[in-house]
C-alpha positions in Angstrom: -10.9 4.8 -22.0 -13.0 1.8 -21.6 -16.0 1.7 -19.2 -15.8 -1.2 -16.8 -18.1 -2.6 -14.1 -16.7 -4.4 -11.1 -18.4 -7.4 -9.5 -20.0 -5.1 -6.9 -21.6 -3.1 -9.7 -19.4 0.0 -9.6 -18.8 1.7 -12.9 -15.4 3.1 -13.6 -13.1 3.9 -16.5 -9.6 2.7 -17.2 -7.3 3.2 -20.2 -5.5 -0.1 -19.4 -6.5 -3.7 -18.8 -6.3 -3.2 -15.0 -9.4 -4.6 -13.5 -9.0 -2.8 -10.1 -12.1 -0.8 -9.2 -11.2 2.5 -7.5 -14.3 2.5 -5.5 -13.7 -0.9 -4.1 -10.1 0.0 -3.3 -11.2 3.0 -1.4 -13.8 1.0 0.6 -11.2 -1.5 1.7 -8.6 1.1 2.7 -7.9 1.1 6.5 -9.1 4.2 8.3 -6.2 4.2 10.8 -2.7 2.8 11.3 0.3 3.1 9.2 -1.2 1.3 6.2 -3.9 4.0 6.0 -1.2 6.6 5.3 0.2 4.8 2.3 -1.0 4.8 -1.3 -3.1 1.9 -2.4 -0.3 0.3 -4.5 2.2 0.6 -1.6 -0.4 -0.7 0.9 -1.4 -3.7 -1.3 2.3 -4.5 -2.0 3.1 -4.7 1.7 0.0 -6.8 2.4 0.8 -9.1 -0.4 4.2 -9.7 1.3 2.5 -10.3 4.7 3.7 -7.0 6.1 0.7 -5.8 8.1 2.3 -4.4 11.2 5.1 -1.9 12.0 6.9 -4.7 13.9 7.0 -6.8 10.7 8.0 -3.7 8.7 10.9 -3.1 11.1 12.5 -6.4 10.2 13.3 -5.2 6.7 15.9 -2.8 5.3 14.8 0.1 3.2 16.5 -1.5 0.3 14.5 -4.7 0.7 11.2 -2.7 0.9 12.0 -0.8 -2.2 12.5 -4.1 -4.1 8.9 -4.9 -3.6 6.8 -4.2 -6.7 4.4 -1.4 -5.9 6.7 0.4 -3.3 8.4 3.6 -4.4 10.8 6.0 -2.8 7.9 8.4 -2.0 6.5 5.9 0.5 9.6 5.6 2.6 9.2 8.9 4.5 5.7 7.9 5.6 7.0 4.4 6.7 10.0 5.9 8.5 7.8 8.4 10.4 5.3 5.6 11.4 8.2 3.4 12.6 9.7 6.3 14.5 6.4 7.1 16.3 6.5 3.6 17.7 10.2 3.6 18.6 11.1 1.4 15.7 13.2 1.7 12.6 14.2 -0.1 9.4 17.0 -2.6 9.8 20.4 -1.2 8.8 
């Protein structure tokens, strides 16, 4: 594993070339809302696609969401539950 230092000065170790600092990722994670319930890769994948609200999420089918790089089947129950709490659902 290689020692790396991010631009904020955090030291971390990675066995890959991935430059993502775990400390910085944790600091920018939301503390509430449906995005806070998702893993960092899933959250970042949705944000990269401009999906930052449940209303936007509800315009997609589960199949479309699973095609987004970074989203796996384990994230779907959390998204389904969050949508249901707001009276929303994925498109069918």
